[in-house]
N, C-alpha and C positions, 0 to 999 in steps of 0.2 A: 361576674365572669370568673371562671376557674383559672387559677394561675399554675401553670406547669413549669417547674423550675428546669427540668430536663426531660424531654419527651422520650428519650431512648431508654428502653427497659432492659431486660436481661440479656439481649443480644449485644455483645461487646464490640462488634465490628466485623466487616467482611474481610476476606483474605487479601483483597487488593488495597486494604487500608482505608476504605471509605467508611462512613458512618461515624456515630459519636462513640467516644470512649468513656469509660467510667460508669459507675452504677446509676440506676434510675432513681427517680424521686417518688416511687410508688410502693405500696405495701406488697407483701407476698412475693418477694423476688424468688424465682424458682431456678435453682442451679442446674437441676436435671434438664429443664427445657433448653438451657443454654448449651449444655454438653451435647445434646442430640444434634445441634446445628439446624434445627427446623427454621430458625430465623433467617438463615442464608437463602432459603427458598422463597420466603414471602417478602423479604426486604425490598427487592426491586419491583415487586408486583404493582402495577398502576392502580389497582383497586385498593381502597382503605381497608386494612386488615388488622385485627387485634386478637389476642388469645387470653382466655380466662381458665382458671382451674375449675374442674367439674364440681368440686366440693365448696365452691365459693358461696357466699351469702348474696343471692341475686336480688333480694329485696332491698339491699342497701346499695350505695354507690360502688361501682365496679373497681376492683383492684387488678388491673391487667398485668400479665406477665410479659406481654410483647405488644408493641405498636410498630407498624412499618412506616417507612418515610413518607408515603402518600398520605396517611392519616395524620402524621405528626405535623406536616406542613400546612394542613387545612385547619386553621384556628377556629373558623366558624363550626366546622363539623365536630371538632374536639369539644367545643362548648355544648353541642347538641346531644352528646352522649354522656350519660351520668358516670364519669370517671371520678375516682377519689384521689385528690392530690395528697402528697405527703406533707403532713403539718409541720410548720416551722416551730411551733411550740407544743409542748406536751399537753394535749387535750383530746377528748373523744370527738370523733367526727360527728357532725350533726345528722339527725335522722331526717331523711327525705322520703315522702311517700313514693312507693315504686310506680314507675310509668308503665305504659303499655309495652314500650320496647324492652323494659326490664322483665315484665311478665313473659314476653315472647322468648327472651333469652333463657329464662328459667324453665319454660316449657320444653324448648328444644334440647336443653341440657339434661332433662330428666326423661325425655321420650325414649321409647324402645325401637320405634320404627322410623319411617320416613318423616321428614319435618318440612313444612311449607316455608316459603320466604315471607319477609315482612318489610313493608314500606315504612321508612322513617328518615326524616331530614333530607328528603329528596333522593334517597338511595333505596334500592331493593337489597335486603340483607339476607344472606344464606349462611348456613353453618354446617360444620361436620366435626366429628370428634377424632382426636389422636391420643390414645392411651388415657392419661388423666387430665387432658386439656380439651377445650372446645375452641375451635378456630372459626371466627365470624368475619365475613368479607362482604363488602357492599359494592353495588354497581349503580352508577349515577343514571337517573331516569330524567329524560327531558320531556316536559309537557304533561307530567302525570297529574291526574285529577286531584290527587291529595297534596301535591307539592306546594301549592300556594296557600293552602288552608291554614289559617293561624291556629286553629284548634287542633292539637295533636291527637285527640280522642278519635277513634274510628267512626266513620259515618254509619248511619243506620241505627237500629235499636240497640240499646245497651245489652251486654251479655248478662244472662241470668246467672244466679248463683250456682245452679246446677251445671251450667256450662263452664263456669270458672273451675268447678270442682272436677270437671272432666277435660283434661288437657287435650286429648285427641279431638274431641268435638270442637273445643275452642280454636285449635289450629286450623281445622277445616273451614270454620266460619270465617277466619281471617283470610284464608286462601280464596274463598268464594267472593269476599268483598273486594279483593285486590285484582281479581281477574278482568281482563279487558279483551273483548272479542277481536280477532284478527280481521283486517280489511278484506272486502270481497273484490274480485276481479270482474269488472264490467266495462266493456269498451263502449262507453257512452258518456257524453259530456254531462248528462243529468245524474250520473251515478254518484254515490257517496264517496267513492275512493278517489275522485279527481284531486282532492286536496290532501290525500294521505301523504304525499311527498313532503308537505310542509308540516304535518302533524304526526311526529314520531311518538305515538303513545305506546310504550312498550308494556306487554303483559307481565304479570307477576311471574317470576321465575321459580320453577319447581325442579328439584333434582330429577334427572332423566332416568335414574336407576336407584335401586334400594338394595343395600347390603347390610341388613340389621345385625347387630350383635356379633360382628366379625372383626375383632381388633387386629388380627394379623392373619392375612390370607396366605402368607408365604410359608406358614408352618406345614409340616408333613400331614397333620390332621387338624385343620383349623375348625374352631367352634363357630356355631351359628349358621345362618343361611347364606349362601353364596349366590351373587348375581351371575347371570349367564356370561357377562363379559369377564368376570373374575374366574369363573370356571374355564372359560376359553383361554385366559392367560395362563392358568395352572396347567393346561394341556400342552403348552409350548414346551418343546425340548430345549430348555435353557442350557443344558449341558453342552449342546452343539453350538452355542453362541458364545461370543466373548464374555458374556455375563457369568457363564458357568452355571452349574447345577444350583438350584435354589438352596440346597443344603449348605453350600459354600458361601452364601451371601452373608456379608457382615451385618452386625446389629444396626449400624447406621443406614446401610442401604435397604434393609428390610423396612426400617421406619419410613424412609422416603417412598418406598414402593407402596406401602400401606396408605400413606398420605395421598399419593397419586391416585390410587384407585378410589379412595373415599371422597375425593374432591368433586364437587358438582360442575365445575367449569372445565373446559378442555385443558388437559395437561399431558405433557410427554417428557420422557427422559431419554437422552441420547448418550449412550455409554461407549467409551473406548474410542480408539482411532477409527474404527468402522462406523461409528455413530449407530450402534445397535439400538432399536427403538422399542420402548415399552410405553404404553399410553392407556388412558382410562376411556370409559365408554363415550363420554361427551366428546373427546377427541376423535374417536372413531366415527361418530355421527356427523360432526360438523367440519372436520378437517380432512380425515382420511378418505371418507366417502367409499368409493368402489375399491380403493386400495386396501381396505379392510376386508377379510382378516389376514391377507398375505403379508401385510406390512409388519405385523407383530413379530418381534425378534429378528428382523432383518436390518440391513444397513439402510440408513436414510437416503443416501445419494441415489441409489438405483430406482426405487419406487417413485421418488420425487425428482427425477431427472429433469422434468420440465421447468422446475423452479430453482434447481441447484445453483445455476449461474448467478441468480439474483441474490442468493443468501450465503454462498460459500465464503465470501470475503468477510461477512459478519461473523460466521462460525470461526474462521481463522483468527479474526481479531480477538474474540473472546478467549480462544484457547491459547493464544500467544501472550496476551496481556494479563489473563487471569481476572479480568474485570467483567462485571455484569454489563450486558448490553441490552438496550431497549430500542426498538424500532417502531415508529408510529406511522400508521396508515400506509404501509408499503404494499404496492401492487405485486401480487404473487399469481402467476399463471398456474392454477391447480386443475388437474384432470380428476374430478371426483364424482362426476355424474355422467360420465360417458363422453365428455368433450372438454377441451381446455377452456377453463372458465376464468374470467377476470375477477379476481377477488382482492380484497384489501384487508390487511390484518395489522393490528397493533400487537406486537409479540416481544418477548424478552428471552434472553438466555442468561442463566445464572450458573457459574462454575460450581461443581460439586467435588469435594475432596475426599469424602468417605472416611473421615478420621485420619487421613494421611497428609503428607506434605505435597503430594502430587495431584494434579487435576485428573479426576477419573471420568467425569461425565458432565453433561450439560442439562440443566433443568429448563424446559421450555413451557411458557405460558402464553398461548396465542388467544387473542380476542378478535373476532371477525368484526371489521368496521366497513364491510362492503357497502351496506345499505346507506350509512351515513356519508361515506365518501362519494358514492355515486349521486346521492341526493345533493350534496354540495356542488358537484360538477353540473348537475342539471339546473340548479339554481343559478349558477354562473351564466349558463347558456341562456336562460330565460331573462336574466338581468341584461345581458349583452344585447339580446333581441330587442328588449324594450328600449335600450339606449340608442341602438342604431335606427330603429324604425321611427323614433320620436323625432329625428331630424329630417325625415322625408317630407318634402313639400308638395309631392304629387304622387299619384298611384304609379306613374312611370318610374319615379325614383324609389318607390316602396320596395319593389322586387329586388334590386341589387342589395338593399340593406338586409333583407332576409338571408341571402346567401353569405353576406359578409359576417353576420352573426353566427351562422351555423358552421362556418369554416373553421372557427377556433376549436370546436368540439369534434375532433377527428375520430374519437373512439365510438361515440354514440351515433355519429352520422358518417359512416364509411363512404357513402355517396349521397348525392342529393340532386334532384331534378326539379326545376320550377317552370311552370307554364302559366301564362295569363290567358284569360278567356275574353273574347269579343263576340258581338253578334255576327259579323261578317267581315270579309277581308277589307272592306272600306273603313272599318273601325280601327284597323291597325295603323298606329302612327308611324312616322318615317323612321323613328329610331328602333322600331321593332317591338315596342311595348303595346299592350292592349288597353283599350279604353274600357270604362265601366259598362257592364252589360245592362240589358233592359230588364224590365220587371218580370217577364216571362222566361223562365229558364229553358223552355222548350225551343226558344228561338236561338239558343247557342249553336254556333256552327264552327267556330274556329278557335284554336289554341296556338299561341306563339311561344316559342322557347325563350325564356328570360335569362337562363344561365344553368350551369351544372357545377357540381363539386365532385371531383374524383372520377370524371368521365372524360375521355379524350374528345377533342373537337371533332364534329362530324360523325360521331358514333351512330350507327343505324337505329339504335333504341331511342335516340333523342333527335328526331327530325325537327327542323326549324318551325314547321307548322303542322297542325293536326286538324283533321275534319272530324268533329265529334259524331256527326250523323253517318258519314260514309266510311270512316276508318274502323278497322276491326283488330289490327295488330298492336303489339307493344303494350302500353299501359292504358290504351283507350277504353277497353271494357271496364277496367277498375275506375277510370274517370267517370264513366256513365253511372256506375253503381254509387259511387261516393256523391255524385251530384244529386242523386235521388234521396240518399239517406242524410246528406249534409253532415256526416260524421266520418272520422278517420276509419279507413278500411285496412285490415291486416291481410297481407298476401304471403303465402308460404309455399315453399317448394314441395313440402309434404302433401298438401291437399291439392296440388296442381294449379293453384291460383297465381303462382309465380314460376316463370320458366327460367332455368339457368342460362339459356341462350340469350336472354335479354341482357345479362350481366357479363357476357363474355368480353374480355379485353378492357373491363373497367379498371381504372387506376385506383384501386381501393385504398382508402387511408386507414389510419389507426393500426390495426394488427395486420392489415394486408391480406386477410383471409376472405374467401367468398361468403357472401351473406346468404343465410337460409331463409330470411324473412324480410319483408319490405312493408312500408306503410304508405298509403295514399291519403293525404289530408286535403279536403276541399277548403279553400280559403274564402270566407265570406265575412263581411263586416257585421258587427252586432246590430247595426242600425237597419239592416236589410236582410232579405232572404236569398239574394242572388249570389251564386258562386262566381267570384272574380278570378280565381286561379287554382292551381293544383300543385301541391308539394309532395314529391315522391322521395322518401328517405329510406336508406338501408338500415336494418336493425343490427345492432352490435352482435357480431357472430360469437362473442364470448360472454354473452349475457342472455339468460332466458327472458322471454317476453312475459314478465311476471306483472303483479299488480303495481309495483313501483314504476316499472317501465311504461305501463299503461297510464299511470297517473301523470308521468312526465309528458307523454304525448298529448294527453288531454289538456294539461296546462299550456303546452306549446300552441295547441289549436286555439285555445281561448285567448292567448296573448296575441296571436296573429289576427284573430277577429277583432279584438279591441283596438289594436294598432291600426288596422286597415280602416276601421270606422273613423278613427281620429284623422287619418289622411284624407278620406273622402270629405269629411266635414271641413278640413282645412282648405281643400280645393274650392269648396262652395264659398268659404269665407273669403278667399282671394278674389273670386268673381265679384263678390259683393263689394270688396275693396276698391275695385276698378271704378265703381260709380262715384267713389269719393275723390277721384283725381281732380275734379274741378276745384275742390276746396284747397288743393295745393297751390293754385294760382294766387290765392289770397295771402299765402305766406311769402310771396316773392318780395313784396315791399319791406316786410319785416327782415327778411334775410339780407336785403341790401343795406339796411341800417346796421345790421350785425357785421357786415363786411367792412363798412367804414370803421367801426370800432376795432375790428381785427387788424385793419391796416395801421391804425394808430398804435395798437399794442406791438405790432412787429417793429415799428419804428422805434419804440422805446427799448425793445430787445436788442436791436442793432446798436443802440448807443451804449448799453452795458455789456455787450459781448466782448470776450477776450480776443476775438478774431477780428482783424481788420476787414471792413466791407467797403466796396467802392463800385462806381459805375462811370464809364466814360462814353462819349459819343463817337461817331465814325471817324471824326478828325483827331481823336485822342484827347479831347478836352475833358477834364475832370468834371463830372456832373455832381456826384455826391461821394461822400466819404465820412465814415464815422470817426469818433475821436481816436479809437484805437488805431485806425489806419494812419492818421496823421502822426500819432505818437511813435509808431514803428518806423515809418519811412522818413520822418523828419521834414516832410514836405511843408512849405509855407502855406498858410491859409490865405494869404493876401496875394501872392504872385502865382496865379493860375492861368495858364495858357496851353495851347495845343502841345500835347506830348511833354508838358512840363514834368510829369512824374517820371520821365526817363532819366532826369538829372539826379534822382535819388538812387539809381542803380549803379553799382560798381562797374568800372570798366571791364572787369573780367566776365561780367554777365550781360553786357550790352548786346553782344551778338546773339545770345540766347533769347533775349526779349524781342529783338527785331525779327528773328525767325518765327517766334510764337505769334507775334502780331500778324505776320504775313499769312500764317496758317489759318488764324481765325478769320481775317478779313476776306481772304480769297476762297477758302474751302468751307468755312462755317463750322469747322470741327472744334469742339472744346479743347482747351490746352491748359496744361499745368506743368510747372517745373520748379526746381530749386534755384534761388537767385541770391547773389551776394549784394548787400546794400553798402552804400557809403557810410552810413551812420554805424558806428561800432556798437557793440553790446557789452554792458557792464555786469559782472557777477555781483549780485546784491550782497552776497556773504563775504567774498574775498575782496571785492572791488577791482578784480582783474578786468582788463579791457581785451576783448576778443572781437573777431570779425562778426558782423551782423548778417544772419541768413534768414530767409523766409521761404515758405512754399506758397507759390501763387497758383490759384485755380480760377480759370476765367471761362465764361460762357457767353458766346456771341448771340445776339438777338437780331433777326432779320424780319423785315416787313416788305412784302411785295418784291422779294428777291434782293433787297438792298439792306446793307448793314445799318442797323438802327442804333444799338448801344452794345456795350460789352460790360457785363457785370462780373464781379469776382470777389474773392476773399484771399486774405494773406494770413498765414500762420507763422509765428516766430519760432524758428528751430535753431536759434543761435546756440543754446545750451547743448542740444543734441549734437550739432556739428562739433562743438568744443569737445564733447565726450568722445565722439568718433575719432577725432584727431589725436586725443590723448590715448585712446585704445590702440590706435595704429602705431603711435610712437612706442607704446610699451611692447607691442608685438615685435616691432623692429629691434627694440632693445633686447628682448628675450631671444630673438633669433640670432642676434649678434653675440649674446652671451653663450648660446649653444654652439655657435660656430667657433667661438674662441675656445670653448671647452674641448671641442673636437680637435681643433688645431693643436691644443696643448697635449691632448692624448696622443695625437699622431706624432708630434715631435718627440714626446717622451718615449713612445713605443719605438720610433725610429732610432733614437739615440741609445736605447737600451738593447735593441735587437742587434745592432752592428757589433758592439763588443761582445755580446753574448754569443754570437756566431763564432767570433775569433776564439773566445774562451773555450767553447764547446769543442771546436775542431782542434785547438792546441791540446786540450786535455786528451781527446782521442788519439792525437799523434803521439803524445808523451806515453800514454798507457800502452799503445800497441808497439811503439819502438822499444820501450824497456821490456816488454814481454818477449819481443823477439830476441833481445840481448840475453836474457835469462835462458831462452830455449836453445840458443846456438853457441853460448859461451860456457867455458869451464871455469867459473869463478869460485873464490872461497865463500864460506858461509856468511861472513860479515858483510861482504859486498852484496851478496844475493839478498840478505835481510834489508840492507839499505835500499837496494833497488825496489824490493817489494813494498817497503814503506813509501817510496816515491810513487809507485804505481797506485797504492791506496790513496795517497794524497791527490793524485791526478783523478782518480775515480770519484773522490769526494767533490772535487771541482766540477766534475760532470754532473753529479747529483744536484749540487747547488745551482748550476747553470740550467739544468733541466727544470728544477722547481721555479727558478726565476722566470723561465720562459712560460711556464704554466700560468703564473700570476699575470704576466703581460698579456697572454692570450685571453684570460678571464676578463681583464679590464677592457680589452678591445671588444670582446663579445658583449660586455655590459653596455659599452658605448653604442654598439650597433643596435642593441635592443631598445635602448632609450630613444634612439633616433629613428626607430622603425626602419632601419636600413638592412637588417639581416634578412636574407632571402632564402627560401627553401628551394633547392635545385634537385629534381628527381633524376635518377639514373637507374638503369636496370641492374639489379643485384640479386644474389641468393641470400636471404636473411640468415639461414642456418650457417652459411660459410662466414658471414660477418661475425656472428657470435663466436664461432669456433676460433677464428683467427684472433679475435679479441682476447679470448680466454688463453690461447696459446702464449700470448705475451706474458701472462702471469703464471704460467704452468710451473716453471722452475722455482720461482719464489714461493709459491704455495706448497708444492709437494716436498721439495728438498730443504728449504730453509725454515719455513714456519710450520711444516707438518700439517697443512690444511688440506682436508679432503675436498676436492672440487669436482662437481658432477654437472653434466649438462643433460637436460631432459627435453625432448620434443613431445609436445602435447598431442594426444590423439586427434584433436580437432585440426591440427596443422596438417596431419597426414590425410585425414578424411577429406579436406578440401583440396588435396593434391596441390599444395603450394610449392612453387619452384622459384621462377624468376618474377620479381615484382619491381614496380617503380617506386622508389623513395629516395630520400636524401641520405645516403649511407654515411656521409661525413658527420652530419648532425646526430644520426642514430649512434655512431660510434662514440661521439662525444658524451652522450648520456650514459651508454653502457660502461665506458671506461670510468666515468665519474662514480657510478654505483659500485663497480668492482673495486676501485681503489679504497672507497669507504668501507666496503665489506672486509677487505684484507686489513685495513687499519684497525678496525674494532674487533677483529676475530683473532688475530695472531697471539694475543695474550690470554685467551680464554682456555679453560680446561678442555672443553669439547670444541674442536675446530673443524668446521665444515662450511662449505659455500655451495649452494645448489642454484644453478642457473637454468631457466626454462623458457621456452618459446611456444606460443600458441597462435592460432589464426581464427578469426570469426568474421561472420558476414554483417553482424551488427556490433555496436560498441559493447565490449564484454562487461558482464555483470559479475560483481564479486560476491562469492558465496561465504567468505570469511567475514563475519559480522564485525570483527575488530579492525578490518581493513577499511581505510577511508581515503578517498581521493581528495587531493588538496582543493578546497573550494575556490572558485575564481568568479569574478564578476564579468569577465570578458566572455563574449559569445564565441563559441567554438568555430574556428575558421575552417572553411572547406578549401584546402589548398589543391585538391585534385581536380578542380574544374578547368584549369588551364590546359592548353594543347600539349604542353611539355609532358603531361602525365599519360597521354594516350587515352584510349577508350576502353581499357580493360575493366574487368569487374572490380568493384570496391571491396577491399579487405581491411580488416582491423587486426594488426599484429600486436600481441601482448608479450612483453618481456618481464621476467621476474627474477630478482636476485635475492635469495634467502640465505641468511648467515646465522651462526650460533654464537654471535658475539655478546657484548655486554648488554645490548638491548637499551630501550628507552622507557622512561616513566611517562605518564599521561601529560604532565606538564612539559616535559622535554619535547614531546611530539608536536605540541602546539607551535614550537618555534621552528620546525622544519620548513624548508622551501622558501624562506624569506631572505631578503638581501642582507649580507653581512651578519647572518644569524646562525648560531650554533646551538646545540642542545643545552649546553650549560657552560659556565666559565671554565670549568675543569677540562672541557673538551679541547680547547685551544692549548691549555697548559700540557695536557697529557698526550694529545694526538696531533696538535698543530692544525693548520688549515686556515683559510681566509673567510669561510662562511659563504662562498659564492658558488660552490659546485652544485649544490642542490637547487639553488635559486636559478642558475643558468639552465639546469636540466629541466626544471619546471617550464621555463619560458620556451625552450626548444621543443618540448613535448606539445605544449599548447599550440605553438606555431604549426605543428604537423597535424593539427586536428585531433589531438589526443589529450590524455590526462595522466598525472603521476600521483602516486600516493604511497602510504606505508602502513604497516601493522607492526607493532613492537611490543615486547614485554620485557621489563627490566630483569636482567639475569638469565634470560632465555635466548634471546636473539631478536633479529629484525627481518622484515620482508619489505623490500622496495619493488614496486611494479609500476609499469607504465605501458600505455598502448598508443600507437600512431596509425594514421590512416594512409592507406596505400592502394595501388591498383596492380592488377596482374599485367606483366609485360607481354605484349602481344606478339612480338617477333623473336626469332632466335638470336641469341647474344653470344659474343665472343667471351667464353669463360676465362681464357687466359688474360685478356685485357681487363676483365673485371677483377681478377685476382691481383693483378698489378696495381689497379687503382685502390682496391681495399688495403693492400699492403702499405702503399704510400700514405693513405689516410691514417692508418694505425701509427705509422712513424710520426706523422704530424700531430695527431691528437693525443699521443702517449703522455701519461703523467704518472708519478710515483705515489705510492700510498702514504709516504711521510714527507716532511719538509727537509729537515737535516738529520741525518742518522745520529741517534743518541746511544747506540750500542753496536757491538760487533755484529750481532744477529741482524739488526736493522740495516746496517751497512751492507751485509752480505745479501740480504733479501732485495734491497733496492738495486744493488749492482747486478744481481741476477736478471732482473727485469730489464735493466739498461743494456746489458750484454745481449740479452735476447733480442732486443730491438736492433743493436748495432751489428750483430753477427748473423742476422737472418739472411740467407742466400737470396740474391736478387733473381727475379724471374726473367733472365736474359734470353735473348734469341739466339738460336744456333748460329746465325750469320753475323753476330755482333760480338766483338771482343774489345775491352778497354784499351788494349795495346794498339788497336787500329784507330783510335780516336785522336783527332787533332782539335784541341779545344782552345778558343780565344776567350780569355778573361778580361772583361772591360770593368775596371774598378778604380776609383780615385783614392780610396783609403789604402795606403801602402801596406799596413799591417794585415788587413783582411786580404788584400791582393796576394801578399806573400804566403800567408797561411793556406788560403784556398789552392794556390798553385802547388804548394808542397803536398797537400793531401791528395789532390787529383793525380799528381805525378806518381804517387805511391800506387795508384791503380794501373800504371803502365801507360798512361796517356802522354801525348805530346802537347805541351802547354805553351801558349803565346799570351802575352799580357799587353794591355793598353791602359793608359791613365784616364782617358776620357773618350767621348764619341768620335772626336776628330781623328785621334790616333787609330781608333778602330777602323775607320773608313780607309785610312792609309794602308793598314795591314790587309784589308779585304782586297784592295786594288792589287796586291802582290800574290794573291792566291789564284788557283785554277778556276775559281768561280767567276773571275773578272774577265771581261772580253779582251782578248789579245794575250792573256797569260795562261791559256789552256794547257800549253806544253810545259813551260818552265815555271809555272806558279807553284806556290805552297799548297799543301792539302789543308782543308778546313771542314771539320765535321759539324761543330756546333759552337754557338756563341753564348757565353754567360755574361749578361749585361746588367750592371747596376743602373739605377734610374737617376739618382741625384748626383751629378758630377759637374765640375767647372768646364769651361770652354764650350762643350756640347753635352747636354744631358742625354740619358738613355732613350727617352721617348722621341726626341728630335732625331737621334741617330737611327733608330729603327724605322722611322718614317722615311728617311733619306734612302735607307737600304731598300725598302719596298718600292720606292719611286725608281731607283736604279734598276731593280728587277723588272718593273713595268716598261722601262725604256730599253731594256735588252742589254744594259751594261753588265748586269750580273745574271748568269744563267741559273735557271731553276729557282728554287726557294731556299734561302739559307735558314737552317733551324736556329731560332733564337730563344733563349730562356731568360726571362727577367729575374735577376737575383737582387732582391730589395728588402729593406726593412719597413716599407710602406705596406702594411698587411690589411688595411681596411678594404672592404668589399668593393667600394666605388673606385679605389685606387687600383686594385687588381683588374677590375673591368676596363678602366681607362688604359692600362698597359696592354691588354688583349686588343682593344679597339685600335691601338696605335700600331699594331702589327706584331706583337709578341706572340709566339706559339704557345708558350706556357709561362707560369709564374712560379717562383720558389721563394716564399717568404723566409726571411731571416728570423731567428737562428735556425740552422738546419744541420743535419749530419751528412757525412759523405755518402752514406748508403742512400739517403733520400734523394740527393741530387743525381746520384748514379741511376736510380730508378727512373727519374724524370728524363734523363738524357737517353736511356734505352728506349723508353716508350716513344719519345719524339723521333728518334732516328728510324725506329721501326715504322712509325706512321708516314715519315717522309719517304722511306724506301717503297712502302706500299703505294703511296700516292704517285710516285714516279713510274712504278710498274704499271699502274692503271693508265697513266698518260701514254706510255708506249703502246699499250694495247689498243687504245683509242685511235692512235695514229696509224 
């Protein structure tokens, strides 16, 4: 055996990195062959291919300059070709007598004209020359006459010396020896071509054209004779195509073009983005068909539009990845002979670079495998038919099996009709099938429809019964003809034997196209001459009815005849078998003996069974019980009496057993249940004692309507019960742990929010009061500087309190997310206004403090869809937007280039990202569809995409991986330099996914970052109050606001944070023209005296009249003194709104508000008192409980005075509007 150390020759590797690297182990390495890149073309070729120099010594072992991967991977073929390995020691290679294959290679290398092919080692070999090399390719031949011959010498008489000296005569002699005649088309079962489908004997391949002595046809004045196809190719105005004039073609491209035209197999080259086509004559004849000659020099997509959808993805893959692509046996619908034909090709695409770093074209090598693929499909159908009909036990069962087998081949059988034949109507069986006919076919009278494929039930072309003598329409004439010939009959529309009206409204399968031809096959067994049925099948509209198709039908007809003969013989055998029934009686005694043995065996099985088995009589007396039953129950074997087994059942299960006994004895219904036993169960591993449990399954037996016995089994489930109890305990412990965790978070949140509210409001009061002092007083510079320092300290307190509030909010949000308690609440909003108001909050800080250019873009998609009002959760949307904006400011303010671009877009489907570097965060959770509830309405589904792009420091690839995770930041320096808790992006991701969307990022270190997300929404169906919407959004911005830094580290950071804070504080409220704070009378119910005093002071500064109460009881007393209380309408105090804390001594806020609402219902209080809960309990269920108890609104602590003012305004306006509507109704 020849040992090849490295099969890869001069080709060093493809551009995609595939292939072997390093030098080959053969002689005569040709660097020029490598530089031309010819190996790139033939490396992925599925045919074995190698190249030799034309000046090689062909009488000795070959020294190839190239071997493709197909040949390298076939060790047997490598040994069959006389290649010369590189010697491991310095010695001369041995002299081996030249073989016929070597002599053929030598002849074709020295020939001047066309060269024939040569059969060797199971392959047909062809060759062509490229400059100073000869390229030799092989095509595998199946079933060739010479393939199995051990002697490699050619058959027939030996060549004479004069023939050897005449290479041309020798080549023609070889060609004549290898030629195989093509099969004939004869529609007869006796013809020779009936088995051609199984015997693919391929003829010797000969080049379909000759271009002798023309090394380069692309030259302005080529030498030698040109073939007609080459002359045609030269006549194309290439200057008008993307290829350009031939004079401008590069050396590498000319080489590829010459190789293409010289190749005997179909090859094509697709150049440029338009896929401009250049191809050889074999491609024109076998692939292009009628598209030639218009195809040459045009784009591939247009002429081959019928198959572009099938191959476009493969083209795109090859062009995008730069890797060669090979496709095997792909079905391609090609219109090459005047109709769309079902063809199959094994083809490949190889990128061509033309000596550059850019992919310029694709090299296409198609090999048609239509005949082989169709043959395989036909063989599968025949095999399926044989399998189905083999299990038929009668002729009546034979017919459905035929249709079952044909049903799987929808392409070659678009429709099928099956009739059975009988002598007369009396022969038709009750199930509609036909019996076997008589010997004389002339007595046939009736056909019965056995079934159809691809035809609606009740179609006029397929009546249930046909009279062969008196019927003339439909397929009856064809039935009569085929009955006489007993051979399949071809019906065509072209010759008038098949009418299109017969196939109207057929539910055609496969390609769904009307059939132009149909076949009528008479079905008769090989054991007789009588036709027992007719099969009508449609011919594949995308296949010509050629020799292969005819062979398939002949094999199908033969298989049907053989199978039917087997069925008829089986029926006869069954009849003969009935006579042997008497012999069965002789077996009864033997079977009785075996039954006794079986009973004994079952008894032994019961003894060793792990299941307890028992039987009791009608009185409950134990009749039988195996050892396992006594072991599990602990029942005594000595003391057995009626219902004694009840004493083994635990008291907890006695009632269950009694009920089960009643069910079985009275209704006769089987019964099963889980029962606890008195006997405990012991764990063999730990020795622990636990309760004993079993599953009892009982079956009553009755005789003459009376209960005879009850049999049953019991299975020990003590371990399962113990595990269930353990699991239940652990679940309770986990639930208790979660409840304790939530309680701790609630307490912590409550205890932090109360002082934070006082701190925030005190700092507001100090800052505003000192500012007023400076504005109205004429103080010296030292006092002014001291006051300004105090103002700065107060502002710092506000910043710290605001940051602390953000952390508390984040922790509460995380708690809600972990407990699945965070709900999405849709409201009608204008998305553009939400973004604009959110950006307005940061406007001063960005423009005046940090010099950040902030822009807002509305995508054309948003305007094209005419998006205005939509239903979504504006609060959660704002929370995500503000998180992204604070991050953008945080990481951009220290950059040289400072810009933040915010954009919004709308889509009907989830938006696809065109930026390859952008990636959505992967999640294992399924996207939730929150828009299905009634709260969202029935408007159209929309997907709103929001993007925040900054020019900040950016992120590395490793830092990007850490985004969107809990308590995770890009790097340790992020917290040191910028601060933060690592929760913002994690919460943003969770909120985005809850709204049916995704969030992701694209970033480049030193350039900037882009964060984008989309949410699912619906169009708002009714007109909305824009003023109310603006108020709600403004309040939500106040609630969700957070600052880009934690604690200011410089004057610039302090100024930037305060600008945002003041922007929030000083935003004018959207007050009604009929409402003024000086008219408000507010009752504050608060037990914390510090919070009570501070809140009263701040509200008094608005001009309001303030009353205070320490708990709910005092609040009720104050209400009784107001004008709202019955009897105090004239002399009572005014009361506009109540601000009520929830957790108070004596009487808490929830109890107080319930009593107020009860007093309103009883008429003690007129109208409805507006009440706002002011509480540090900010969890969603706590807020919902407050509303359910009667609160009109809830204001979570900490809050700013502007926020509570906005709440009061909105509530008073709502109350006034409701009162007005009530007056109108009356």
